[in-house]
C-alpha positions in Angstrom: -94.3 -3.9 97.7 -92.4 -6.0 95.1 -92.6 -8.9 97.6 -96.3 -8.3 97.9 -96.7 -8.7 94.2 -94.6 -11.9 94.2 -96.8 -13.4 96.9 -100.0 -12.2 95.2 -99.1 -14.1 92.0 -99.3 -17.4 93.9 -103.1 -17.0 93.8 -103.3 -16.9 90.0 -106.2 -19.0 88.7 -107.6 -19.7 92.1 -109.0 -16.4 93.5 -111.1 -15.0 90.6 -113.4 -13.2 90.6 -111.5 -11.7 93.5 -108.2 -9.9 92.8 -104.8 -11.4 93.5 -103.4 -9.7 96.7 -100.2 -10.1 98.7 -99.3 -8.6 102.1 -96.1 -8.2 104.2 -95.7 -7.1 107.8 -92.5 -5.2 108.6 -91.1 -4.6 112.1 -87.8 -2.7 112.4 -86.9 -3.6 108.7 -87.6 -7.3 109.5 -90.5 -9.3 107.9 -92.6 -10.8 110.7 -95.5 -12.0 108.6 -96.4 -12.7 104.9 -99.7 -13.7 103.3 -101.6 -13.8 100.1 -105.2 -14.5 99.0 -105.0 -18.2 98.2 -108.5 -19.2 97.1 -111.8 -17.5 96.4 -114.1 -17.4 99.4 -111.2 -18.0 101.8 -109.1 -15.6 103.9 -107.7 -12.5 102.3 -104.0 -11.6 102.1 -104.1 -9.3 105.2 -105.7 -12.0 107.3 -103.1 -14.6 106.3 -100.3 -12.2 106.8 -101.4 -11.1 110.3 -102.3 -14.7 111.1 -98.7 -15.8 110.3 -97.3 -13.1 112.6 -99.6 -14.0 115.4 -98.8 -17.7 115.0 -95.1 -17.0 115.1 -95.5 -15.2 118.5 -95.1 -11.7 117.0 -98.4 -10.3 118.3 -96.6 -7.7 120.6 -94.9 -6.2 117.6 -98.0 -5.5 115.6 -98.6 -2.1 117.2 -95.2 -0.9 115.9 -95.3 -2.5 112.5 -96.0 -1.4 109.0 -98.3 -3.5 106.8 -97.6 -3.5 103.0 -100.4 -4.7 100.8 -100.7 -4.6 97.0 -104.3 -3.6 96.9 -106.5 -1.4 99.1 -107.9 -3.4 102.1 -111.6 -4.1 101.8 -114.1 -2.2 103.9 -117.2 -4.4 103.4 -118.6 -7.7 104.4 -118.4 -10.2 101.5 -117.3 -13.8 101.8 -115.1 -12.7 104.7 -115.2 -9.7 107.2 -113.5 -6.4 106.2 -109.7 -6.4 106.3 -109.6 -2.8 107.3 -111.4 -3.8 110.6 -108.7 -6.4 111.2 -106.0 -3.8 110.8 -107.7 -1.4 113.2 -108.4 -4.2 115.7 -104.7 -5.1 115.9 -103.7 -1.4 116.1 -101.3 -1.6 113.2 -100.2 2.1 112.9 -99.1 2.3 109.3 -100.3 0.8 106.0 -98.6 1.1 102.6 -100.9 0.3 99.7 -100.0 -0.5 96.1 -103.2 0.9 94.5 -106.8 1.6 95.2 -109.4 -1.1 94.6 -111.7 -0.2 91.7 -114.6 -2.4 93.1 -117.5 -0.1 94.0 -117.9 -1.6 97.4 -114.3 -0.7 98.3 -112.9 2.0 96.1 -111.4 4.4 98.6 -113.6 3.3 101.5 -110.9 1.0 103.0 -108.4 3.9 103.0 -111.0 6.3 104.4 -111.9 3.9 107.2 -108.2 3.3 108.2 -107.4 7.0 108.2 -110.5 7.8 110.3 -109.2 5.3 112.9 -105.8 7.1 113.0 -103.8 4.8 110.8 -101.2 6.4 108.6 -101.9 5.4 105.0 -99.5 5.7 102.0 -101.0 4.9 98.6 -99.8 4.3 95.1 -96.5 2.5 95.7 -95.6 0.6 92.6 -99.0 1.5 91.4 -98.6 0.6 87.7 -97.2 -2.8 88.7 -100.0 -3.5 91.1 -102.6 -2.6 88.5 -100.9 -4.8 85.9 -101.0 -7.7 88.4 -104.8 -7.4 88.4 -105.5 -6.2 84.9 -108.4 -8.5 84.5 -110.1 -7.2 87.7 -109.5 -3.6 86.8 -110.7 -4.0 83.2 -113.9 -5.7 84.4 -114.7 -3.1 87.1 -113.6 0.0 85.2 -114.6 -0.8 81.6 -117.5 -3.2 82.4 -116.2 -6.0 80.2 -113.9 -9.0 80.5 -110.2 -8.9 79.8 -109.7 -10.5 76.4 -106.7 -12.5 75.3 -106.3 -13.7 71.7 -104.2 -16.8 71.1 -103.2 -18.8 68.1 -100.5 -21.0 66.7 -99.2 -20.5 63.1 -96.6 -22.0 60.8 -93.5 -20.2 59.7 -95.3 -19.0 56.6 -98.4 -17.8 58.5 -100.8 -20.7 58.2 -103.1 -21.4 61.2 -105.0 -24.5 60.0 -105.4 -27.1 57.4 -107.8 -26.9 54.4 -108.4 -30.7 54.7 -110.0 -32.6 57.5 -106.6 -33.4 59.0 -105.7 -31.3 62.0 -102.5 -29.3 61.6 -100.3 -29.8 64.6 -98.1 -26.7 65.0 -96.8 -26.2 68.6 -94.7 -28.6 70.5 -95.5 -30.4 73.8 -93.8 -28.0 76.1 -95.6 -25.0 74.4 -98.8 -26.9 74.8 -98.2 -27.2 78.6 -97.7 -23.4 78.7 -101.0 -22.9 76.8 -102.7 -25.1 79.4 -101.2 -22.9 82.1 -102.7 -19.8 80.3 -106.1 -21.5 80.3 -105.9 -22.2 84.0 -105.4 -18.4 84.6 -108.5 -17.3 82.7 -112.2 -17.6 83.6 -113.4 -18.6 80.1 -112.2 -19.9 76.8 -113.9 -19.4 73.4 -113.8 -21.3 70.1 -115.9 -21.1 66.9 -118.0 -23.7 65.1 -115.4 -24.7 62.5 -112.7 -25.2 65.2 -115.1 -27.4 67.2 -116.0 -29.4 64.1 -112.5 -29.8 62.6 -110.3 -30.1 65.7 -112.7 -31.5 68.2 -110.8 -29.7 71.1 -111.4 -30.3 74.8 -110.6 -26.7 75.7 -109.4 -27.8 79.2 -106.2 -27.3 81.1 -105.6 -31.0 81.6 -101.8 -30.6 81.3 -101.7 -28.0 84.1 -103.2 -28.0 87.6 -105.9 -25.5 88.5 -109.5 -24.6 87.8 -111.0 -25.5 84.4 -112.1 -22.4 82.4 -115.7 -22.1 81.4 -115.9 -23.3 77.8 -117.7 -21.1 75.3 -118.5 -22.1 71.7 -120.3 -20.4 68.9 -122.9 -22.6 67.2 -125.5 -20.4 65.7 -127.7 -23.1 64.3 -127.0 -25.8 66.9 -125.4 -28.2 64.4 -122.6 -29.4 66.6 -122.9 -33.0 67.8 -123.3 -33.6 71.5 -120.6 -36.2 71.3 -117.9 -33.6 70.8 -115.2 -33.2 73.5 -116.5 -29.7 74.2 -119.6 -31.2 75.8 -117.9 -33.5 78.2 -118.4 -33.4 81.9 -114.8 -32.1 82.5 -116.0 -28.5 82.5 -119.2 -26.5 81.9 -120.0 -25.2 78.4 -122.1 -22.4 77.1 -123.3 -22.4 73.5 -123.9 -19.0 71.8 -126.7 -19.6 69.3 -129.7 -18.0 67.6 -132.2 -20.7 68.4 -132.7 -21.0 72.2 -131.8 -19.7 75.6 -131.5 -22.0 78.6 -129.5 -21.2 81.7 -129.9 -24.7 83.3 -128.1 -27.9 82.8 -125.0 -28.8 80.8 -124.4 -27.4 78.2 -126.1 -24.0 78.7 -127.5 -22.1 75.8 -127.2 -18.3 75.3 -129.3 -16.8 72.6 -127.8 -14.1 70.3 -129.2 -12.3 67.3 -128.0 -11.7 63.7 -128.8 -8.0 63.8 -126.0 -7.0 66.2 -122.3 -7.6 66.5 -121.7 -11.2 67.7 -118.5 -10.1 69.4 -120.2 -7.4 71.4 -123.0 -9.7 72.4 -120.6 -12.2 73.7 -118.6 -9.5 75.6 -121.8 -8.1 77.1 -123.0 -11.6 78.1 -119.8 -12.4 79.9 -119.9 -9.1 81.8 -123.5 -9.9 82.9 -122.3 -13.4 84.0 -119.4 -11.7 85.9 -116.8 -13.5 83.8 -113.7 -11.3 84.2 -111.4 -12.8 81.5 -111.6 -14.8 78.3 -109.0 -16.4 76.1 -110.1 -16.7 72.4 -108.5 -19.7 70.7 -110.0 -19.7 67.3 -110.6 -20.2 64.5 -109.1 -17.6 62.2 -112.4 -15.9 61.3 -113.5 -15.6 65.0 -110.1 -14.2 66.0 -110.1 -11.7 63.1 -113.6 -10.5 64.1 -112.3 -9.6 67.6 -109.3 -7.8 66.0 -111.5 -6.0 63.5 -113.7 -4.7 66.2 -110.7 -3.8 68.4 -112.1 -6.0 71.2 -109.0 -7.4 72.7 -106.3 -6.6 75.2 -103.5 -9.1 74.7 -102.5 -11.4 71.8 -100.2 -14.4 72.2 -99.0 -15.8 68.9 -97.1 -19.0 68.7 -95.0 -19.4 65.5 -93.3 -22.7 64.6 -90.0 -21.4 63.1 -89.3 -24.7 61.2 -92.7 -25.7 59.9 -94.1 -24.4 56.6 -97.0 -25.8 54.7 -97.9 -25.3 51.0 -101.5 -24.3 51.6 -103.9 -23.8 54.5 -106.0 -21.2 56.4 -104.1 -17.9 56.8 -103.5 -16.6 60.3 -105.4 -13.5 61.4 -103.8 -10.1 60.8 -103.2 -8.3 64.1 -103.7 -4.5 64.1 -103.3 -1.8 66.8 -100.6 -4.1 68.4 -97.4 -3.4 70.3 -95.1 -6.3 71.0 -94.0 -6.4 74.6 -92.2 -9.7 75.0 -90.9 -12.7 73.2 -89.8 -16.2 74.3 -88.6 -19.4 72.6 -89.5 -23.0 73.4 -87.6 -25.3 71.1 -88.8 -24.4 67.6 -91.7 -22.3 68.8 -91.4 -18.5 69.0 -94.1 -17.0 71.3 -94.8 -13.3 70.7 -96.7 -11.3 73.2 -98.6 -8.1 72.2 -100.9 -5.6 73.9 -103.5 -3.4 72.2 -101.9 0.0 71.9 -105.4 1.7 72.1 
């Protein structure tokens, strides 16, 4: 099952809104096939795993093999046929599953179909690890909202930005590449009006391969210039504003109101648009609003241990947080937190 998880991670950033899934076929303690879901709309992990075994001339062993898979095999027709039917077709006698699939079209139905066909099914092996692997997918389907990651860079003395028009460069080039990897793993990325005006960010993962995230920007009164990098053709952009709603063209406009929480309106809108994850990159006021409303799952804080500035915009104050990891890249310390609630 650990190998299934390793294989599944290879699909990071390429399979959403599907979950990452890995599969391994075992015959007499020997692996005869491996597979993972490689790209949205294409073959699932089980199909690739069985396909590799067949291609390698192992078809005769399938009826005496055990299939390990990190998530419950699907039982419905989506972009591809049901994987449970494939397992039954090849008469694989035993299936070991990491965890159930929370998606309503599956959720127990794959297990039920397999057992009804006489397949021995074992469930919840490395369950917590398998759920962690697809925390975005589980959050979206169980809590009906996107998985939310907060990210910012700060100086040694807790400054996130400059009070002048000059952009404050905090993190180093290697850390910036890591940030672009993070972007490639999420469905959307959000920034506020002041960040768009002062930093003119591109909000792309140009330093890392993979799909570009959907760019989201808050511009309530539509004062941002169309010449900003945010509105380039590199990736689609949605503007949250109080003036207009338009779901066509580029950029798109999503209308919000001033009589309700902007954070919750954005979260609700993303769920309706089937956006499973979002990374919030600033500025300080926007990040703090997510913290104050306790609408976040992870926080990743980059601190330059050798840079201090006399004055600037204070970094957000994180609450309800538990630190779970830390890494160092040159002068940058990256602290990882989860929301303890």
